[in-house]
N, C-alpha and C positions, 0 to 999 in steps of 0.2 A: 502492500500499500504507500502511497504518495501523497505529502501532504504538503500544501506552500504555506509557508507561514510568513504575513505580512507585519511587519513590526511598525509600530509608529509611536510607540515611546510610552508614558503615561509612569505610574507608578511599579506598577510590573516591572517596567526597567531602570527603575531608580539608583541610585548610589546617594549615598550621605557627602556632600561634598561642603567643608565648612562650616558645616553645622546645616543645611539645607540638604533637602533629596532633591535630586537632579538629573532627568534620563541621563541613561550609559550605553550606547551602541553595543557596549561589550556583553551585558546584561540580557540583553536579547537571546544571546546562542547560548548564555549559562540556563537559560530555560530547555531547549532544545539538549542538552546535554543531561541536567538533572533528568528529564525524562526520558533519555537513551540509557541511563543508569538502572533503569526498571526494565525497560523492553527498546531494544535495539532493530529491532522486524519495520520501525515505520523508518521510509527514508522521508526528509525533510528538504524541501528549498526554502529559499528565502527573497526576500524581498519586501524595501520600505518608500514608499514614497513622500514620508515627510517624517521628523521625529522628533515632539514636544512634547509637555505636557498639555493635558486634556484641555485643561481650561484656554488653554489658548486658540481652541480651533475655532474655525468660521466656515460659511458655505463652501468655500474657495477648495477647503483641506477635504472636506466630503467629496467632492468631485474628483479630484485629484486619485482619493480612494478610491473610491467607485471604478474609475479609469483602472486603475493596479487590477481589481478585482475580477475585470472583466478581461483583462490580458492574458489570467492565468490559464496555463493549457497543459494538459497530460496529468494532471494532479487528480486525485478523487477527493477532494475538499479542501476549504482554505480556510484557516486560524488565522484573526486578525485579533493580534495584542493590541490593548488601547486603556487609555484612562479611566479610571472608576469615576471621577467627576462629570463626566460629560458622555459617558457610554451610553445612556438610553437614547441619547439624540441621532447619534450615531448610529445606533442600531435600527433606530426608527426611519432613519433617510436612507440607512443601504436595504432595509426591508421594502421600501416603497419604491427605489428604483430598478431593485434586483428580483425583486416579485418571487414566485417558486422559481426560481434558478434550479438545474438539473445538479451541479454542483454544490453538496451546503458549504455555507460560508457560517464561521462560528465566531463572535467575538468574545475575547474572555480578558481579565482584568485582574485586581491584585487590590484589596484592602491596603498591604503593606508590603515596603520592599521584597524581593525573593531573599534576601540576605536576613529577614528577621523570622524569628519563629514563628509567629503570629500571622504570618502569609496564606492566604490561599490563594496566590498565584499558582503552583504548579497543581492543584486539585481541580481549577476552573481547566488549565490544558489538559491535563488528565481527562477529566470529562471531555471537552470537543474530540479530542481524538478515539475516544470508545464510541461518542455518538457521529462521526463520520465513518467509522469503522462497520457501524450499524447497518446503513444504511435505509433507515428507514425515515428521515427528511427530507424534503427538499426547500429551498430556500436560504432564509439568514435566520441565526437565531443566535442564543446567548446561555454562556454555558456561567454558573457564578456556586459558589456554596457559601452560603449564608453560615454565622457561627450557630455550632448546633446542629446542622442541616446533612443530608445529601446534598451532594452538587445536583441541579438545578437544571434544567435547559428550557430556556425560556424563546418564545415566537419573538423576533426584534422587534415589531411594531408593537407588542403589546406589554413591554416594558415600561414602568412607570418612573419619571422621575424620583431621585432619591429621596428620602426625607430629611430635615437638620438634623446633625449630629448621629447620622445613621450612614451605613457603609451596604448595607441589605442591597437586595434585589430582589423586586416584586413585581408577578402581571400583574396588569386590572382584573380584578374581582379574582384572582387567585388563579387566572387561567394560564397556567403554566402548560410544557409541551410534554414534559419526559421528568423521569429522576434517574440518577445513575446509580445502581445499586451495586455494590460489589463487582464492579466493570460491567453491570450489565445494564441495558437501559430499558426502564421501564417507564411505556406510557401511559400520559394522564387519560383514562376514560371519560373524563368528565371536559377534557380539550377540546374549544370549538373555535373553526378556525375562521378568522373574520377575513374580508376582502375590502382594500381601499379603494381599486380601483387599478389600471393601469398607467405607471409613471414613469418606465423605461426608458422614453422619449424626451422625458422632461429635464430640466434644470432648474437650481436655485435662481428664483429670478425677484427683484422686487425685495422692498422692506416690508417688514412683519412686525406688529407694535403687540408685544405679549403684556398684559395688564394682568395681575393677579388682585382679587378684590381684598380691598383690606378698610377697615375704619377710617373716615377724614382723610381719604387719599386724595394727593392733585391729579389731574388731568391733562394729560401733554397735547400739544397739538397736534394733527392727525397730516400736516403739511407731508407732500411725498413718500407716505403709506400706501401700500399696497391695500393689506387689509388689517383688521385688529384680531388677535386670538385674547377673549375673555376669560378668565380662569374664576368662577363664585365660590363662595363659601362650599362647605362640605355637603348641602343640600341642595347645591344647583343653583343656589341663588345670587341676586344681584341686587344693588340699594337701588331700585328701580323707582321710590319714592322722592330721590334724594334730587335738589333742584341742579346742583354741580353735576352729577351723573346723567342725568336728562338732559343737562345742554350737551355735553361731550356728545351723545349719541346724536342730538340735532346736527353737532357740527359734521358729525362722520357723514349722516347721509346727506347733508348738503355737499360735501366735496367727494362723495361719489364711494367711500370708504364702506365695504361691506365690513358688518361685526359679527363674529363669532363667538357661542361660548361653548368652554369645553368643562364638563365634568358635573352635566347636570342631565337627568333622565326625567321620563314617567313616575306618576307620583309623585306625593310631597307636594301637590299641588297648591302652594301657597300664592297669596294674591298677587305678590311680587312677579313672580314668572308670569302672571297674567297681562304683565305690561311688554314682555318681549316681543310680542308681534308690533305693537306700536311702536317700539323703540327701532326696530328693524335689526332685531337680533336674531341671528340663527344658530339654534341646539344643533350644535353636532353629534351622530350616533356616539356611544359606548365608546370609548378610545382613550387611551395613552395622552396625557396633553402633550406628550413629547411629540406622537405621529400625530396630532392635531397640526402642531407650530409645522413639522416637516409638510406636512401636506398643502399648507397656504405657500407655504417656503414656493414648492413646487408647482402648484396649481396654477 
């Protein structure tokens, strides 16, 4: 079996330099060496379109990464090593762009550098190899081991942005794809495949403004904005009775900037939700906010 590993940086490739974690290209191959110490039956090829801390990523990096993956030939699968901070966003973008590609693409990251005994980097990499070897999935996935759990395989576009102060990876409504148990891939019988459309020929274009609701927030102008992604409170509500918010919606409507809401669904029909149509707010279907953001970038 042959797997192409695409290195992009992140904590999984970091070393401590002068008291700060910094990407170190040598650590990328350390990951392969650590895996080969357990299993030398897999042939690895390597590539790297860029090498940075993932918090410094932009859409231009996603397009480079997508091009790099599409250029892979003769491999049974692709593993992308990535920083955890922006893992859900890159995963969503690749999931939308590559769709159900025949060669599985699995993103892996680490909560701590490989030299740290707390690191889950090798576990996540190992899980990705097991998953590719199994041949049970097409498309883009994330392999990640939360503290005290098995390595879990997530469909890329289902991965939620991280909660503050947590490195755990979760899927929308627990809709994960599979678990890795003792080297075996155990499919989640409750997994539901979502389709967000074909974005294979699209590229990131225009500026998307993402606003998360909080009390007393200040609303920016919408000049030069293609679309606004609103992230409501946990019940999917927005402050639709407030004049400042209503004024923002009116300004967006006048400028022809569409408003989209993520995190809302049917049920809990508060009166605040009844104003969505009046204010020109389109409620998106249940999906990760990261996937909603990537969808609007590509739309």
